[in-house]
C-alpha positions, 0 to 999 in steps of 0.5 A: 949516681943513679943505678937504673934498677927499680930496687935501687935507692937512687931510682926509687928516690928519683921516681918518688921525688919527680913522678908527681911533677912529671905527671903534672907537667905532662897533663898540662901539655897533653890535656889527657890524664890517661896518656899523661900517666902512660908517658910518665911511666914510659919516661921512667921505663926509658931510664930503666931500659938504659941499664946504665948508671947516670949522673943526673944533675938536673932530674926535671930537665932530664925527665922533661927531655925524655918525655918530650921525645915520647910525646913527639913519638906518640904524635908521629905514630898517631899522625901516621895511623890517621893518615893511613886510615884516612887513605883507606877510607877513600878505597871502594868498599870491595877493596877496603881491608878487614878490621883485623887486617887494618889493625895488622897494617897499622901495627906494622907501620908503627914498628917500621916507624920505631925502626926508622927512629933508630937510624941516623937522620940522613939514612931515615930521610933517604928512606923516606925520600925514596919510598914516599917521594919516589926520588932516585938515588941521584936526587936523594944524594943531591938533596942530602949532599952525599954520594950516591954510594952513601944513599945506597948504603943508607937505603940498604940499612933502612930497608933491612931494618924495616924488613926485620922490624915487622914480624911475619903475621902470616906465620903460625 
């Protein structure tokens, strides 16, 4: 049994036996040694943060699954940042945000993205359909094959989660 604690012999063994393999696996997929190193560490941190004991029967597939999710999250955040900065590049210079404001906005988008990632698929999709596609509750309900009451519940949950995910940068 693996106790998710950095000083546990099981965790140390998992790390020492599989970190090199995972790092190589990530480098082959990402072609970026720095990012591969960061994601390898993040993979093991995920195990620590779980704070539970796990029976890891097949460590490499288990680690690869966590790493794949981290890669997907990284790519999604990068795409989000690029799309936002591209949109800002088309603004007239007088309306373009300062570099500091841009940094705060990108960080806020990343926090919202992470918050949305904790929702169910239907709640996340309802939020995106409402806020990005401008669909009505009825249209979202038809698309997700749920009631409009469920859509209202999903959007309330997602909006509240996003509201609390972003700190008030204006506060002292």
